[in-house]
A tleap script that builds the chain and sets N, CA, C and O, in Angstrom:
source leaprc.protein.ff14SB
mol = sequence {
  NMET GLY GLU ARG ASN SER TYR SER LYS THR
  ASP LEU ASP ALA THR PHE MET HIE MET LYS
  GLU ASP ALA MET ARG ASN GLY GLN THR LYS
  PRO GLY TYR ASN LEU GLN ILE ALA THR GLU
  ASN GLN PHE ILE ILE ASP PHE ALA LEU TYR
  ALA ASN ARG THR ASP THR LEU CTHR
}
set mol.1.N position { -2.596 -17.167 -24.333 }
set mol.1.CA position { -1.334 -17.625 -24.706 }
set mol.1.C position { -1.559 -17.055 -26.329 }
set mol.1.O position { -0.564 -17.430 -26.949 }
set mol.2.N position { -2.222 -16.510 -26.988 }
set mol.2.CA position { -2.039 -16.293 -28.401 }
set mol.2.C position { -2.193 -17.596 -29.371 }
set mol.2.O position { -3.154 -18.365 -29.396 }
set mol.3.N position { -1.031 -17.653 -30.150 }
set mol.3.CA position { -0.846 -19.007 -31.059 }
set mol.3.C position { 0.064 -20.233 -30.377 }
set mol.3.O position { 0.311 -21.317 -30.906 }
set mol.4.N position { 0.374 -19.903 -29.437 }
set mol.4.CA position { 1.448 -21.060 -29.018 }
set mol.4.C position { 0.671 -21.597 -27.881 }
set mol.4.O position { 0.100 -20.803 -27.134 }
set mol.5.N position { 0.581 -23.105 -27.642 }
set mol.5.CA position { 0.299 -23.830 -26.546 }
set mol.5.C position { 0.820 -24.276 -25.305 }
set mol.5.O position { 0.272 -25.040 -24.511 }
set mol.6.N position { 2.317 -23.537 -25.176 }
set mol.6.CA position { 2.718 -23.840 -23.881 }
set mol.6.C position { 4.056 -22.554 -24.093 }
set mol.6.O position { 4.361 -21.948 -25.121 }
set mol.7.N position { 4.824 -22.428 -22.302 }
set mol.7.CA position { 5.263 -21.188 -22.435 }
set mol.7.C position { 6.612 -21.786 -21.383 }
set mol.7.O position { 6.385 -22.286 -20.282 }
set mol.8.N position { 7.628 -21.668 -21.800 }
set mol.8.CA position { 8.533 -21.512 -20.718 }
set mol.8.C position { 8.329 -20.842 -19.606 }
set mol.8.O position { 7.939 -19.676 -19.651 }
set mol.9.N position { 8.577 -21.525 -18.371 }
set mol.9.CA position { 8.479 -20.362 -16.986 }
set mol.9.C position { 9.591 -19.928 -17.057 }
set mol.9.O position { 9.468 -19.010 -16.246 }
set mol.10.N position { 10.806 -19.851 -17.466 }
set mol.10.CA position { 12.229 -18.906 -17.410 }
set mol.10.C position { 12.318 -18.051 -18.470 }
set mol.10.O position { 13.091 -17.113 -18.278 }
set mol.11.N position { 11.661 -18.086 -19.738 }
set mol.11.CA position { 11.726 -17.221 -20.734 }
set mol.11.C position { 10.525 -17.508 -21.491 }
set mol.11.O position { 10.309 -18.531 -22.141 }
set mol.12.N position { 9.749 -16.484 -21.342 }
set mol.12.CA position { 8.426 -16.865 -21.985 }
set mol.12.C position { 8.542 -16.296 -23.629 }
set mol.12.O position { 7.473 -16.511 -24.200 }
set mol.13.N position { 9.128 -15.912 -24.147 }
set mol.13.CA position { 9.677 -15.755 -25.769 }
set mol.13.C position { 10.306 -17.177 -26.156 }
set mol.13.O position { 10.068 -17.595 -27.289 }
set mol.14.N position { 11.098 -17.952 -25.285 }
set mol.14.CA position { 11.487 -18.897 -26.237 }
set mol.14.C position { 10.527 -20.292 -26.235 }
set mol.14.O position { 9.627 -20.462 -25.412 }
set mol.15.N position { 10.852 -21.196 -27.230 }
set mol.15.CA position { 9.519 -22.092 -27.724 }
set mol.15.C position { 10.356 -23.729 -27.047 }
set mol.15.O position { 11.552 -23.967 -26.877 }
set mol.16.N position { 9.655 -24.228 -26.905 }
set mol.16.CA position { 10.488 -25.807 -26.402 }
set mol.16.C position { 10.805 -26.471 -27.992 }
set mol.16.O position { 10.050 -26.725 -28.931 }
set mol.17.N position { 12.207 -26.608 -27.815 }
set mol.17.CA position { 12.501 -27.535 -29.180 }
set mol.17.C position { 12.859 -28.396 -28.951 }
set mol.17.O position { 13.424 -28.349 -27.858 }
set mol.18.N position { 12.897 -30.047 -29.735 }
set mol.18.CA position { 14.154 -31.339 -29.241 }
set mol.18.C position { 15.512 -30.711 -29.505 }
set mol.18.O position { 15.973 -30.165 -30.508 }
set mol.19.N position { 15.993 -30.946 -28.339 }
set mol.19.CA position { 17.559 -30.580 -28.421 }
set mol.19.C position { 18.292 -32.087 -28.732 }
set mol.19.O position { 17.843 -33.161 -29.131 }
set mol.20.N position { 19.558 -31.647 -28.371 }
set mol.20.CA position { 20.587 -32.979 -28.807 }
set mol.20.C position { 20.440 -33.758 -27.831 }
set mol.20.O position { 20.284 -33.219 -26.736 }
set mol.21.N position { 20.440 -35.335 -27.901 }
set mol.21.CA position { 20.495 -35.904 -26.783 }
set mol.21.C position { 21.487 -36.020 -25.795 }
set mol.21.O position { 22.653 -35.772 -26.102 }
set mol.22.N position { 21.174 -36.382 -24.580 }
set mol.22.CA position { 22.468 -35.652 -23.798 }
set mol.22.C position { 23.064 -37.189 -23.423 }
set mol.22.O position { 22.746 -38.218 -24.020 }
set mol.23.N position { 24.061 -37.087 -22.221 }
set mol.23.CA position { 24.706 -38.336 -21.968 }
set mol.23.C position { 23.738 -39.596 -21.624 }
set mol.23.O position { 24.026 -40.777 -21.816 }
set mol.24.N position { 22.564 -39.106 -21.090 }
set mol.24.CA position { 21.782 -40.178 -20.886 }
set mol.24.C position { 20.951 -40.612 -21.686 }
set mol.24.O position { 20.207 -41.548 -21.397 }
set mol.25.N position { 20.936 -40.061 -22.728 }
set mol.25.CA position { 20.010 -40.223 -24.200 }
set mol.25.C position { 18.870 -39.901 -23.801 }
set mol.25.O position { 17.940 -40.653 -24.093 }
set mol.26.N position { 18.597 -38.638 -22.982 }
set mol.26.CA position { 17.254 -38.212 -23.524 }
set mol.26.C position { 16.856 -36.833 -24.034 }
set mol.26.O position { 17.107 -35.688 -23.657 }
set mol.27.N position { 16.102 -37.389 -25.083 }
set mol.27.CA position { 15.805 -36.821 -26.104 }
set mol.27.C position { 14.894 -35.773 -25.889 }
set mol.27.O position { 14.054 -35.601 -26.772 }
set mol.28.N position { 14.873 -34.836 -24.640 }
set mol.28.CA position { 13.717 -34.081 -24.462 }
set mol.28.C position { 13.544 -33.006 -25.317 }
set mol.28.O position { 14.267 -32.803 -26.293 }
set mol.29.N position { 12.465 -32.198 -24.933 }
set mol.29.CA position { 12.210 -30.429 -25.387 }
set mol.29.C position { 12.925 -29.852 -23.925 }
set mol.29.O position { 12.959 -30.351 -22.800 }
set mol.30.N position { 13.538 -28.429 -24.534 }
set mol.30.CA position { 13.612 -27.604 -23.839 }
set mol.30.C position { 13.524 -26.537 -24.357 }
set mol.30.O position { 13.349 -26.696 -25.565 }
set mol.31.N position { 13.564 -25.090 -23.964 }
set mol.31.CA position { 13.085 -23.841 -24.303 }
set mol.31.C position { 14.230 -23.406 -25.081 }
set mol.31.O position { 15.326 -23.491 -24.527 }
set mol.32.N position { 14.177 -22.968 -26.234 }
set mol.32.CA position { 15.224 -22.317 -27.249 }
set mol.32.C position { 15.007 -21.924 -28.319 }
set mol.32.O position { 13.916 -22.334 -28.716 }
set mol.33.N position { 15.638 -21.163 -29.183 }
set mol.33.CA position { 15.818 -20.488 -30.377 }
set mol.33.C position { 16.226 -21.080 -31.190 }
set mol.33.O position { 16.914 -22.080 -30.987 }
set mol.34.N position { 15.862 -20.549 -32.593 }
set mol.34.CA position { 16.098 -20.995 -33.756 }
set mol.34.C position { 16.974 -19.590 -34.303 }
set mol.34.O position { 16.473 -18.476 -34.459 }
set mol.35.N position { 18.309 -19.938 -34.527 }
set mol.35.CA position { 19.318 -18.893 -34.924 }
set mol.35.C position { 19.783 -19.078 -36.430 }
set mol.35.O position { 20.387 -20.110 -36.723 }
set mol.36.N position { 19.514 -18.076 -37.434 }
set mol.36.CA position { 20.102 -18.368 -38.699 }
set mol.36.C position { 21.097 -17.491 -38.915 }
set mol.36.O position { 21.052 -16.320 -38.538 }
set mol.37.N position { 22.256 -18.125 -39.668 }
set mol.37.CA position { 23.313 -17.523 -39.849 }
set mol.37.C position { 23.694 -17.280 -41.210 }
set mol.37.O position { 23.848 -18.293 -41.891 }
set mol.38.N position { 23.913 -15.995 -41.850 }
set mol.38.CA position { 24.332 -15.948 -43.154 }
set mol.38.C position { 25.622 -15.597 -43.621 }
set mol.38.O position { 26.010 -14.503 -43.211 }
set mol.39.N position { 26.548 -16.339 -44.509 }
set mol.39.CA position { 27.666 -16.067 -44.259 }
set mol.39.C position { 28.349 -15.830 -45.878 }
set mol.39.O position { 27.765 -16.082 -46.932 }
set mol.40.N position { 29.395 -15.416 -45.763 }
set mol.40.CA position { 29.943 -14.859 -47.209 }
set mol.40.C position { 31.741 -14.822 -47.005 }
set mol.40.O position { 32.355 -14.049 -46.270 }
set mol.41.N position { 32.281 -15.816 -47.822 }
set mol.41.CA position { 34.392 -15.736 -47.488 }
set mol.41.C position { 34.145 -16.199 -46.050 }
set mol.41.O position { 34.942 -15.552 -45.370 }
set mol.42.N position { 33.610 -16.802 -45.455 }
set mol.42.CA position { 33.780 -16.920 -44.003 }
set mol.42.C position { 32.981 -15.538 -42.984 }
set mol.42.O position { 32.814 -15.455 -41.767 }
set mol.43.N position { 32.767 -14.974 -43.653 }
set mol.43.CA position { 32.139 -13.807 -42.456 }
set mol.43.C position { 30.739 -13.649 -42.396 }
set mol.43.O position { 30.046 -13.671 -43.413 }
set mol.44.N position { 30.221 -13.468 -41.106 }
set mol.44.CA position { 29.160 -13.355 -40.739 }
set mol.44.C position { 28.836 -12.222 -41.127 }
set mol.44.O position { 29.342 -11.302 -40.486 }
set mol.45.N position { 27.780 -11.796 -42.435 }
set mol.45.CA position { 26.905 -11.219 -42.825 }
set mol.45.C position { 25.853 -10.863 -42.446 }
set mol.45.O position { 25.576 -9.665 -42.498 }
set mol.46.N position { 24.966 -11.776 -41.962 }
set mol.46.CA position { 23.454 -11.289 -41.455 }
set mol.46.C position { 23.222 -12.441 -40.272 }
set mol.46.O position { 24.100 -13.293 -40.139 }
set mol.47.N position { 22.274 -12.466 -39.579 }
set mol.47.CA position { 21.882 -13.077 -38.521 }
set mol.47.C position { 20.538 -12.748 -38.167 }
set mol.47.O position { 20.100 -11.597 -38.160 }
set mol.48.N position { 19.890 -13.773 -37.874 }
set mol.48.CA position { 18.214 -13.733 -37.714 }
set mol.48.C position { 18.080 -14.755 -36.504 }
set mol.48.O position { 18.563 -15.879 -36.640 }
set mol.49.N position { 17.213 -14.273 -34.908 }
set mol.49.CA position { 16.568 -15.354 -34.318 }
set mol.49.C position { 15.470 -15.010 -34.256 }
set mol.49.O position { 14.865 -13.938 -34.279 }
set mol.50.N position { 15.203 -16.214 -34.158 }
set mol.50.CA position { 13.422 -16.634 -34.231 }
set mol.50.C position { 13.091 -17.691 -32.701 }
set mol.50.O position { 13.971 -18.199 -32.006 }
set mol.51.N position { 11.672 -17.799 -32.493 }
set mol.51.CA position { 11.381 -18.413 -31.612 }
set mol.51.C position { 10.384 -19.326 -32.402 }
set mol.51.O position { 9.621 -19.992 -31.702 }
set mol.52.N position { 10.280 -19.455 -33.794 }
set mol.52.CA position { 9.994 -20.533 -34.064 }
set mol.52.C position { 10.794 -21.978 -34.668 }
set mol.52.O position { 11.911 -21.910 -35.181 }
set mol.53.N position { 10.206 -22.982 -34.552 }
set mol.53.CA position { 11.246 -24.298 -34.581 }
set mol.53.C position { 11.741 -24.732 -35.801 }
set mol.53.O position { 12.649 -25.556 -35.920 }
set mol.54.N position { 11.176 -24.207 -36.674 }
set mol.54.CA position { 11.745 -24.252 -38.241 }
set mol.54.C position { 11.887 -23.357 -39.238 }
set mol.54.O position { 10.921 -22.616 -39.423 }
set mol.55.N position { 12.617 -23.254 -39.775 }
set mol.55.CA position { 13.055 -22.322 -40.851 }
set mol.55.C position { 12.290 -21.847 -41.534 }
set mol.55.O position { 12.915 -21.058 -42.244 }
set mol.56.N position { 11.260 -21.831 -41.783 }
set mol.56.CA position { 10.075 -21.879 -42.831 }
set mol.56.C position { 10.085 -20.225 -42.980 }
set mol.56.O position { 9.215 -19.789 -43.734 }
set mol.57.N position { 10.968 -19.240 -42.349 }
set mol.57.CA position { 10.925 -17.718 -42.673 }
set mol.57.C position { 11.784 -17.548 -43.332 }
set mol.57.O position { 11.808 -16.408 -43.797 }
set mol.58.N position { 12.854 -18.409 -43.731 }
set mol.58.CA position { 14.194 -17.933 -44.583 }
set mol.58.C position { 14.334 -18.614 -45.553 }
set mol.58.O position { 15.279 -18.414 -46.317 }
savepdb mol mol.pdb
quit
């Protein structure tokens, strides 16, 4: 499994991340991605999609 200790069965590239609480107030982890967007004058000029939980690479 490389550097990771868990994988999603439906998306092997996704990482389990804490999501917003749902209506049942379950703060559970779900497979997800970290999307970073750069804007200038309200226009998107760049974006990056990471499997990392944090934005330590930006």
